[in-house]
Residue, then its C-alpha position, 0 to 999 in steps of 0.5 A: m500500500i502507498d498513500n497519495a502523498s508518497l506516490t506524488a513525492l516519488v513522481r515529483a522526485a523525478m519530475p519536480d514540476a509534475l502535477v499529479a492526480i491520483h485515483d485509487r481504483t479499488g480503495t485498497m491503496d495499491h491499484f491506481n489511475v495516475e495522471v501526470t502533467s509535466a514539461a518533462f514530457a515535451g518531445l517524447n512519444p507516449l511510450d517514453r512518457h510512460r517509461l518516465v513515470y514507471r521509472a519514478l515509481d519503480a521501487a514501489l512497483k517492485d516492492g508491491r506497494i503498487h500492484a496495478l497502475e494506469i497512467t495518463t500523461k499530459l504536457p502543461e497547457n503552455e507546452h506543445a508536444 
């Protein structure tokens, strides 16, 4: 299990400007929909954007704190792909 603040902190450690929206899909604090908005995604294709997020959450995925993860990535409104 991982709480929203800890999950957000992991993402922001890799992407300090990230805005992170989290939805606990099951109420068990280990199945999440995560939306990350960051300028770090500029110029990256969707797969590489997801890889950045997975890398940020790698430890929590490996130790079981996160069991399932659905990721949505976005650029800030003032950025372009």
